[in-house]
C-alpha positions as CSV (number, residue, x, y, z in Angstrom):
1,M,72.8,106.6,101.3
2,Q,76.6,106.1,101.7
3,K,76.6,103.6,98.9
4,I,75.0,106.0,96.5
5,L,77.5,108.7,97.4
6,A,80.4,106.3,97.0
7,H,79.2,105.1,93.7
8,A,78.8,108.6,92.5
9,G,82.5,109.3,93.3
10,V,81.9,111.7,96.1
11,A,84.4,110.0,98.4
12,S,85.3,106.7,99.8
13,R,82.5,104.8,101.6
14,R,83.8,105.6,105.0
15,A,84.3,109.3,104.1
16,C,80.7,109.3,102.8
17,E,79.5,108.0,106.1
18,E,81.3,110.8,107.9
19,L,79.7,113.4,105.6
20,I,76.3,112.0,106.5
21,L,76.9,111.9,110.2
22,S,78.2,115.5,110.1
23,G,75.0,116.8,108.5
24,K,76.5,117.7,105.2
25,V,74.1,115.6,103.1
26,K,70.6,116.6,102.1
27,I,67.8,114.6,100.5
28,D,65.1,116.7,98.9
29,G,66.2,119.7,101.0
30,R,66.2,117.8,104.3
31,V,69.4,117.2,106.2
32,V,70.2,113.5,106.7
33,T,72.3,112.4,109.7
34,E,71.5,108.7,109.8
35,L,73.4,106.0,107.9
36,G,70.4,103.8,107.3
37,V,68.4,106.4,105.3
38,K,67.6,105.2,101.7
39,A,67.3,107.3,98.6
40,D,66.9,106.9,94.8
41,P,69.1,109.1,92.7
42,E,66.5,109.0,90.0
43,Q,63.7,110.2,92.2
44,N,65.4,112.3,94.9
45,V,67.5,115.5,94.9
46,I,70.7,114.6,96.7
47,E,73.1,117.3,97.8
48,V,76.5,117.2,99.5
49,D,77.8,120.5,100.9
50,G,75.1,122.3,98.8
51,K,76.2,120.6,95.6
52,K,73.7,118.5,93.7
53,I,74.7,114.9,92.9
54,T,73.0,114.9,89.5
55,E,74.9,112.2,87.6
56,M,77.2,109.3,88.2
57,E,80.8,110.4,87.8
58,K,82.9,108.4,85.4
59,L,84.7,105.7,87.4
60,I,88.5,105.7,86.9
61,Y,91.2,103.6,88.2
62,I,94.9,104.7,88.5
63,L,98.1,102.8,89.4
64,L,100.7,105.2,90.9
65,F,104.3,104.6,91.8
66,K,104.3,106.7,94.9
67,P,107.7,108.1,95.8
68,A,108.8,108.5,99.4
69,G,108.1,111.9,100.7
70,Y,104.4,112.1,99.9
71,V,101.4,111.4,102.1
72,S,98.7,109.1,100.9
73,T,95.8,111.5,101.7
74,V,93.8,114.1,99.8
75,H,94.7,116.8,102.2
76,D,97.5,117.1,104.8
77,P,97.3,119.4,107.9
78,Q,101.1,119.7,107.9
79,K,101.1,121.0,104.3
80,R,103.2,118.1,103.0
81,R,103.0,117.0,99.4
82,T,100.2,114.5,98.8
83,V,99.8,111.8,96.1
84,L,97.3,114.0,94.4
85,D,100.1,116.4,93.5
86,L,101.4,113.7,91.3
87,I,98.2,113.2,89.3
88,S,97.5,115.8,86.7
89,G,95.1,116.1,83.7
90,I,92.1,114.4,85.3
91,K,88.9,116.1,86.4
92,E,87.5,113.2,88.6
93,R,88.1,113.2,92.3
94,V,90.1,110.2,93.2
95,Y,91.1,108.7,96.6
96,P,93.8,106.2,97.6
97,V,92.9,102.6,98.2
98,G,94.5,102.2,101.6
99,R,97.7,104.0,102.4
100,L,101.5,104.0,102.3
101,D,103.2,106.0,104.9
102,Y,105.3,109.1,104.2
103,D,108.6,107.3,104.0
104,T,107.3,104.3,102.0
105,S,107.3,104.2,98.2
106,G,105.6,101.9,95.8
107,L,102.4,100.8,94.2
108,L,99.3,102.7,95.2
109,I,95.8,102.5,93.6
110,L,93.7,105.6,93.3
111,T,90.0,105.6,92.3
112,N,86.7,107.3,92.7
113,D,85.0,103.9,93.0
114,G,84.2,104.1,96.7
115,Q,82.5,100.7,96.8
116,L,85.5,98.9,95.3
117,T,87.8,100.7,97.7
118,H,85.7,99.5,100.6
119,E,85.8,95.9,99.4
120,L,89.6,95.8,98.6
121,I,90.7,97.1,102.0
122,H,88.3,95.1,104.1
123,P,90.1,92.5,106.2
124,S,87.8,89.7,105.1
125,R,89.1,90.0,101.5
126,E,92.7,89.1,102.4
127,V,94.1,90.9,99.4
128,E,97.9,90.2,99.3
129,K,100.4,93.0,99.2
130,T,104.1,92.4,98.6
131,Y,106.8,94.7,100.0
132,R,110.5,94.9,99.3
133,A,112.5,95.9,102.3
134,M,116.1,96.7,102.9
135,V,116.8,95.9,106.6
136,K,119.7,96.2,109.0
137,G,121.6,93.0,109.6
138,I,121.1,89.6,108.1
139,P,118.0,87.7,109.6
140,H,118.7,84.1,110.6
141,S,116.3,81.3,110.1
142,V,114.6,81.8,113.5
143,S,113.8,85.4,112.7
144,L,112.5,84.5,109.2
145,K,110.3,81.8,110.7
146,K,108.8,84.3,113.2
147,L,108.0,86.7,110.3
148,A,106.4,83.8,108.4
149,T,104.3,82.3,111.2
150,G,103.2,85.5,112.9
151,I,104.6,88.0,115.4
152,E,103.0,89.5,118.5
153,L,102.7,93.3,118.1
154,D,101.0,95.8,120.4
155,D,97.7,95.4,118.5
156,G,97.8,91.6,118.2
157,K,99.5,88.8,116.4
158,T,100.1,89.2,112.7
159,A,98.8,86.6,110.2
160,P,101.3,84.3,108.5
161,A,103.4,86.0,105.8
162,Q,105.5,84.9,102.9
163,V,109.1,85.9,103.4
164,K,112.1,85.6,101.0
165,I,115.6,87.0,101.2
166,K,116.5,88.4,97.8
167,K,120.1,89.2,98.5
168,T,122.5,90.2,101.3
169,D,125.1,92.9,101.2
170,G,127.5,93.3,104.1
171,D,125.3,94.2,107.1
172,H,122.1,94.6,105.2
173,A,119.5,92.2,103.6
174,L,117.0,92.8,100.8
175,I,113.8,90.9,101.7
176,D,110.4,90.4,100.0
177,I,107.5,90.0,102.3
178,T,103.8,89.3,101.4
179,I,101.0,90.1,103.8
180,H,97.3,90.4,103.5
181,E,96.6,92.5,106.7
182,G,96.6,96.3,107.1
183,K,97.9,97.0,110.6
184,N,99.4,100.4,111.1
185,R,103.0,100.4,109.8
186,Q,102.9,96.7,110.0
187,V,105.9,95.7,107.9
188,R,108.2,98.1,109.7
189,R,107.0,96.9,113.1
190,M,107.4,93.3,112.1
191,F,111.1,93.7,111.1
192,T,111.8,95.8,114.2
193,A,110.3,93.1,116.4
194,V,112.9,90.6,115.1
195,G,115.8,93.0,115.5
196,H,116.1,94.1,111.9
197,P,114.8,97.7,111.4
198,V,113.8,98.8,108.0
199,I,116.1,101.1,106.1
200,W,113.8,101.6,103.2
201,L,110.5,100.0,102.1
202,K,108.7,99.8,98.8
203,R,105.4,98.1,97.9
204,I,106.0,96.2,94.7
205,A,102.7,94.4,94.3
206,F,99.0,94.7,95.2
207,G,97.3,91.4,94.4
208,F,98.2,90.6,90.8
209,L,99.3,94.2,90.0
210,D,102.9,95.2,90.0
211,L,105.0,98.2,89.1
212,G,106.5,96.8,86.0
213,K,109.0,99.3,84.5
214,M,107.4,102.4,86.1
215,K,109.5,105.0,87.8
216,P,108.7,106.9,91.0
217,G,106.1,109.5,90.4
218,E,104.7,107.9,87.2
219,W,101.1,106.7,86.9
220,R,98.8,105.0,84.5
221,Y,95.2,104.1,84.1
222,L,94.3,100.4,84.8
223,T,93.0,98.5,81.8
224,K,89.5,97.2,81.7
225,Q,90.8,93.7,82.3
226,E,92.8,94.8,85.3
227,V,89.7,96.5,86.8
228,E,87.7,93.3,86.4
229,R,90.4,91.3,88.1
230,L,90.5,93.8,90.9
231,K,86.8,93.4,91.4
232,S,87.2,89.6,91.5
233,L,89.8,90.1,94.3
234,S,87.2,92.1,96.3
235,K,84.9,89.1,96.6
236,P,84.7,88.0,100.3
237,K,86.8,85.0,101.5
238,G,85.1,84.9,104.9
239,P,81.8,85.9,106.4
240,V,80.1,88.8,104.8
241,P,81.3,92.0,106.7
242,G,79.3,94.9,108.0
243,S,79.0,98.1,106.3
244,R,81.7,100.0,108.1
245,L,85.3,100.2,107.0
246,P,88.3,99.3,109.3
247,E,89.9,102.3,111.0
248,S,91.3,104.8,108.5
249,G,94.8,106.2,108.6
250,K,96.6,102.9,108.7
251,T,99.9,102.9,106.9
252,L,102.6,100.5,106.0
């Protein structure tokens, strides 16, 4: 059932699971609260919060240059600005693919393709994300090696990363780091662990996608070719995972 709802653009796959578990989904008038229930959109009447899912919503894919000072969620209890405030002129309901924290800027994908979202953020896919960080101090070779080979954090050791100093300026260094994990605020914690706290952080690439000449707050639709390449990134590199997403709310 959650796959059907995600494909219909109702929400991300994880969010669709939560809708089912909370009793907000009906099939032919009967409330569904189990994730294993199957349905056929052609044969059954499916409702979410009383609204019929009558047709597949057009799938759209957006690349946004998220500025700092926005949250990567649809709603924010603290009433802060969300990334959806930057997207105008579309009727489809889109959701972020993963998250960037409030103070982090950079490339963020938004889509109503719940299945692709599930695939892209699952750890088994190992999709690379590149960040540019301005950090305090100039890291020496020992610190750079630790970043590259893995650092012990509170929630486990990080996987190997690609690290490159772009330039140094007095007491600061500009560094590009590429990771494929999604631990909470991972990049910031990695630099703090080696004694070089982040001053500012920007995601400059997600897989093959980059920001190009975009400015903060600008967005564009992905091309058909880019969408197909994204789908190829979502193919598993390890064992086939289960149906549940990793914990939500992780930011970098």
